[in-house]
C-alpha positions in Angstrom: 25.9 13.4 -19.6 22.3 15.2 -19.7 19.2 13.3 -17.6 17.4 10.8 -20.3 14.1 10.1 -20.2 14.3 6.9 -19.2 16.0 8.4 -16.1 13.6 10.8 -15.6 10.8 9.0 -15.3 12.8 6.2 -12.8 13.6 9.8 -10.6 10.3 10.8 -10.8 8.5 7.4 -9.9 11.5 6.6 -6.9 10.4 10.6 -5.6 6.5 9.2 -5.9 7.3 5.8 -3.7 9.4 8.0 -0.9 6.7 10.9 -0.6 4.5 9.7 2.1 2.4 12.3 0.8 1.5 10.3 -2.2 0.0 7.8 0.6 -3.7 7.3 0.8 -5.6 4.9 3.6 -7.0 1.8 2.1 -8.0 -0.3 5.1 -10.2 -0.5 7.9 -7.7 -1.4 10.2 -5.3 1.2 9.2 -8.0 4.2 9.9 -8.9 1.8 13.1 -4.9 2.2 14.4 -4.4 5.8 13.3 -7.6 6.8 15.0 -6.3 5.2 18.2 -3.0 7.0 18.0 -5.0 10.3 17.0 -6.8 10.4 20.2 -4.2 9.4 22.2 -2.4 12.1 21.0 -5.3 14.2 21.8 -5.0 12.7 25.6 -1.5 13.1 26.2 -2.3 17.0 25.1 -5.0 17.2 27.4 -3.2 15.3 30.3 0.1 17.6 30.1 -2.6 20.8 30.8 -4.0 19.1 33.6 -1.2 20.5 36.3 -1.7 24.0 34.4 -5.7 23.5 34.8 -5.8 22.4 38.8 -3.1 25.8 39.7 -5.9 27.9 37.9 -9.2 26.0 39.3 -10.4 29.3 41.1 -10.2 30.9 37.8 -12.3 27.9 35.4 -14.2 26.6 38.0 -17.6 27.8 36.4 -16.3 26.9 32.8 -15.6 23.1 34.2 -18.4 22.8 36.5 -18.9 20.7 39.5 -17.9 17.2 38.4 -14.4 18.0 36.8 -13.4 20.4 39.6 -14.6 17.6 42.1 -12.5 15.0 40.4 -9.5 17.2 39.6 -9.4 18.5 43.9 -9.1 14.5 44.5 -6.5 14.3 41.8 -4.5 17.5 43.3 -5.0 15.1 46.8 -3.7 12.2 45.3 -0.6 13.8 43.3 0.0 15.5 46.8 -0.3 12.0 48.8 2.4 10.5 46.2 4.8 13.3 46.4 4.6 12.8 50.3 5.0 9.0 50.0 8.2 9.2 47.8 9.8 11.9 49.7 9.1 9.9 52.7 10.5 6.6 51.0 13.9 8.3 50.7 14.3 9.4 54.2 12.8 6.4 56.0 15.2 3.0 56.1 14.4 0.0 54.2 12.6 -2.0 57.3 9.1 -0.9 56.0 9.8 -1.2 52.0 7.1 -3.8 51.3 4.9 -1.6 52.8 5.4 1.5 51.4 6.0 -0.8 48.1 2.0 -1.7 48.2 0.8 1.4 48.9 2.8 2.9 46.4 0.7 0.7 43.7 -2.5 1.3 44.9 -2.0 5.0 45.5 -0.7 5.0 41.5 -3.4 2.9 40.4 -5.6 5.4 42.0 -4.3 8.3 40.5 -4.1 6.7 37.0 -8.0 6.0 37.2 -8.1 10.0 38.1 -6.3 11.3 35.5 -8.4 8.5 33.0 -11.7 10.1 34.6 -10.6 13.6 33.7 -9.7 12.5 30.7 -13.2 11.2 30.1 -14.8 14.3 31.2 -12.7 17.0 29.5 -13.1 15.1 26.3 -17.0 14.5 26.3 -16.8 18.6 26.1 -15.2 18.6 22.7 -15.8 22.9 23.0 -14.1 23.0 26.4 -11.1 21.3 25.5 -10.6 23.7 22.2 -11.1 26.4 25.0 -8.7 25.4 27.5 -5.7 24.5 24.5 -6.4 28.3 23.1 -5.3 29.7 27.1 -1.9 31.1 27.3 -0.5 28.1 28.7 2.7 27.0 27.4 3.1 22.8 28.5 6.9 21.6 30.2 9.3 21.2 28.0 9.4 16.8 28.9 5.8 16.6 27.9 6.2 19.3 24.8 9.3 16.2 23.6 6.9 13.0 23.9 3.9 14.2 22.4 6.2 15.4 19.5 8.1 12.4 19.4 4.6 10.7 19.5 3.2 12.3 16.7 6.5 11.5 14.7 5.8 7.8 15.8 2.5 8.9 14.5 3.3 9.6 11.1 6.3 6.9 11.1 3.6 4.4 12.0 1.3 5.7 8.6 3.6 5.6 6.5 5.1 1.8 7.7 1.1 1.0 8.0 0.4 2.4 4.0 3.4 0.8 2.6 3.5 -2.5 1.0 6.6 -4.9 1.5 7.0 -4.7 -2.3 7.3 -1.2 -1.8 9.4 -1.3 1.2 11.9 -3.6 -0.4 11.8 -1.3 -3.7 12.7 1.9 -1.4 15.3 0.6 0.6 17.2 -1.2 -3.1 16.7 3.0 -4.0 17.7 4.1 -1.1 20.8 1.4 -1.6 21.6 2.5 -5.2 21.3 6.2 -4.6 24.2 5.7 -1.5 26.2 3.5 -4.3 25.7 6.3 -6.9 26.5 9.2 -4.3 29.8 6.5 -3.3 31.0 6.8 -6.8 30.6 10.5 -7.3 32.3 11.3 -4.6 35.3 9.1 -5.6 34.7 10.6 -9.2 34.5 13.7 -7.7 38.2 13.3 -5.9 39.5 11.9 -8.4 38.8 15.1 -10.8 39.8 17.1 -8.3 43.3 15.5 -7.9 43.3 15.8 -11.7 42.8 19.1 -11.8 45.2 19.7 -9.1 47.7 18.4 -11.6 46.7 19.7 -14.5 46.9 23.6 -12.6 50.7 22.4 -11.3 51.5 21.7 -14.9 50.0 24.3 -16.2 52.1 26.8 -13.8 55.3 24.7 -14.7 54.3 25.2 -18.5 54.3 29.1 -18.2 57.2 29.3 -16.3 59.2 27.8 -18.6 57.4 29.6 -21.4 58.7 32.4 -19.5 61.7 31.4 -19.5 61.6 30.9 -23.6 60.3 34.4 -23.8 63.4 35.5 -21.9 65.6 33.6 -24.4 63.9 34.7 -27.2 64.2 37.8 -26.6 67.9 37.8 -26.1 68.2 35.8 -29.5 65.8 37.9 -31.1 68.5 40.4 -32.1 70.9 38.3 -33.7 68.1 36.3 -35.8 66.9 40.1 -37.3 70.2 39.6 -39.0 69.8 35.9 -40.4 66.6 36.5 -41.1 66.9 38.8 -43.6 69.1 36.7 -45.0 66.5 33.9 -45.3 64.0 35.8 -45.2 64.0 35.8 -49.6 64.7 32.2 -49.4 61.9 31.3 -46.8 59.8 33.1 -49.6 60.9 30.9 -52.4 60.4 28.0 -50.1 57.0 29.3 -49.7 55.4 29.6 -53.0 56.6 26.4 -53.9 55.0 25.0 -50.8 51.7 26.9 -51.1 51.4 25.8 -55.1 51.7 22.3 -53.4 49.6 22.7 -51.2 46.9 24.7 -53.2 46.9 21.1 -55.5 46.9 19.1 -52.1 43.6 20.9 -50.7 41.7 21.0 -54.1 42.1 17.0 -54.3 41.2 16.5 -50.6 38.1 19.3 -50.8 36.5 16.7 -53.9 37.0 13.7 -52.2 35.1 15.9 -49.3 32.5 17.0 -51.1 32.1 13.7 -51.9 31.6 12.1 -48.5 29.4 15.1 -47.5 27.0 13.9 -50.3 27.4 10.4 -49.0 26.6 11.6 -45.4 23.6 13.9 -46.6 22.0 10.8 -48.0 22.3 8.3 -45.0 21.2 12.1 -42.8 17.8 11.8 -44.4 17.4 7.8 -44.5 18.3 8.1 -40.2 15.4 11.0 -40.2 12.5 9.5 -42.0 13.3 6.6 -39.7 13.5 8.8 -36.3 10.1 10.3 -37.6 8.6 7.2 -38.3 9.5 6.1 -34.8 8.9 9.2 -33.3 5.0 9.0 -34.8 4.3 5.5 -33.3 6.0 6.9 -30.2 3.6 9.6 -30.1 0.2 7.4 -30.5 1.5 5.2 -27.5 1.9 8.4 -25.6 -1.7 9.8 -26.7 -3.1 6.3 -25.3 -1.3 5.8 -22.3 -2.0 10.0 -21.3 -5.5 8.6 -22.1 -5.4 5.9 -19.8 -3.7 8.7 -17.2 -6.9 10.6 -17.1 -9.1 7.7 -17.3 -7.3 6.1 -14.3 -7.5 9.9 -12.5 -11.1 10.4 -13.1 -12.2 6.9 -11.7 -10.3 8.1 -8.7 -11.3 11.3 -8.5 -15.1 9.1 -8.2 -14.1 6.5 -5.8 -12.7 9.4 -3.4 -15.6 11.4 -4.0 -17.8 8.1 -3.0 -15.7 7.5 -0.1 -15.3 11.2 1.3 -19.5 11.3 0.9 -19.7 8.0 2.5 -17.4 9.1 5.5 -19.0 12.6 5.9 -22.0 10.4 6.7 -20.6 7.9 9.1 -18.5 10.7 11.0 -22.4 12.6 11.1 -23.9 9.5 12.3 -21.5 9.1 14.8 -21.4 12.8 16.0 -25.4 12.5 16.3 -24.9 9.3 18.2 -21.9 10.4 20.4 -24.5 13.8 21.3 -27.0 11.3 22.0 -24.9 8.9 24.2 -23.9 12.6 26.1 -27.8 13.4 26.7 -28.5 10.3 27.4 -25.8 10.5 30.4 -26.8 13.6 31.6 -30.7 12.3 31.8 -28.7 8.8 33.7 -26.9 11.2 36.2 -30.6 12.6 36.9 -32.2 9.8 37.4 -29.2 8.5 39.7 -30.4 10.9 41.9 -33.9 11.2 41.7 -33.3 6.9 42.9 -30.9 7.7 45.4 -33.7 10.8 46.5 -36.4 7.8 46.5 -34.6 5.4 48.4 -33.8 7.8 51.3 -37.3 8.2 51.0 -38.4 4.8 51.3 -35.8 4.2 54.4 -37.0 6.7 56.3 -40.3 5.7 55.8 -39.3 2.0 56.5 -38.2 3.3 59.7 -41.3 4.9 60.5 -43.2 2.3 60.2 -40.7 -0.3 61.8 -41.1 2.4 65.3 -45.1 2.4 64.6 -45.5 -1.3 64.6 -43.2 -1.5 67.8 -45.1 1.4 69.7 -48.3 -0.9 68.2 -46.7 -4.1 69.4 -45.9 -2.4 73.1 -49.4 -0.6 73.5 -51.0 -4.0 72.4 -49.0 -5.7 75.3 -50.0 -3.5 77.5 -53.5 -3.1 77.0 -53.5 -7.2 77.3 -51.8 -7.1 80.7 -54.3 -4.4 81.9 -57.3 -5.9 80.4 -56.2 -9.2 82.5 -55.6 -7.5 85.6 -59.0 -6.2 84.8 -60.7 -9.3 84.6 -58.4 -10.5 87.7 -60.0 -7.9 89.5 -63.8 -8.7 88.6 -63.6 -12.2 89.5 -62.1 -11.4 93.1 -64.3 -8.8 93.5 -67.3 -11.7 92.0 -65.8 -14.0 95.1 -65.9 -11.8 97.6 -69.7 -11.2 97.0 -70.2 -14.7 97.0 -68.5 -15.3 100.2 -70.5 -12.4 102.0 -73.7 -13.5 100.9 -73.2 -17.3 102.1 -71.9 -15.7 105.7 -75.2 -13.7 106.1 -78.0 -16.7 105.4 -75.2 -18.5 107.8 -76.0 -16.2 110.3 
């Protein structure tokens, strides 16, 4: 049958409900979750490029800078150690299994920290990340498959977060109704195909029978030609008589039909007037609904404009604060370097002071001993002179 306006409206609403493009974020928590998933996808993309970057480290050393280069070299060392440890654990016996397991866990933690440090340094420079992504590198198939699957998971989470329980139940009910309708249609199609096959067989059988009848009629036509000549006159007479009777009956039937046509015409006019009044009421209702829809669309556009402006302001503030944070981190690195130099100078100065104090203490002790020796020498000299004078007087 033809599609009614009610069915068309139901189908349109159902398609809007199933279309994820019609969904819009309506909560800060949803935006935060999606932001975390997007940042995770960006980190996955960059982490999948780390082996390629390490393979071409000599080529990009100037672009990456010393800090990122050193971190990548350290990460390569940890990766080589991990591979060596895994290979050795497969070859050796199980006597050192616990010790190797502890080393493996520690090395795994260090490798994770190294990956986080490299990603932090790379993501702090968006232009560098964009340049690395545009390089002619192809990701390995497992990483590409995982990133694609994670993107599908992100879209699935967005659809689930933006779908209310009522909409979810309506969607499930709609899918079940569609499945049931498809099943019924398939059964109807199967039944119609069976009927069509039976009709085709019946028609072929009828055609075959008609062919046989035609053959029989051709054989009997010659016999009938002779009989027809004799019966034509009688048939003409009977036909004329029947024609007169049917003409009278037809005139009576035409009169009755004319009366019926007049009655049906009056009923048609009454129904047309009634339907026109109903159509006018429906048109007015349609105009009111269209005006309400236009008003809601304008309100939605205004609200979305304000939200977009607010988002742009917040994004600009976030970008500015992020730039300030990067500048402060650079200043902090410079200050840390200067602080380490000052600490080294202080340590050297302290060592010099301690050395000077030690030398001063040694010299003071030496001077004290020399002075004590000198005083003793003077006392002994004085005593000797006094003894000599006493001996002279005695003599």
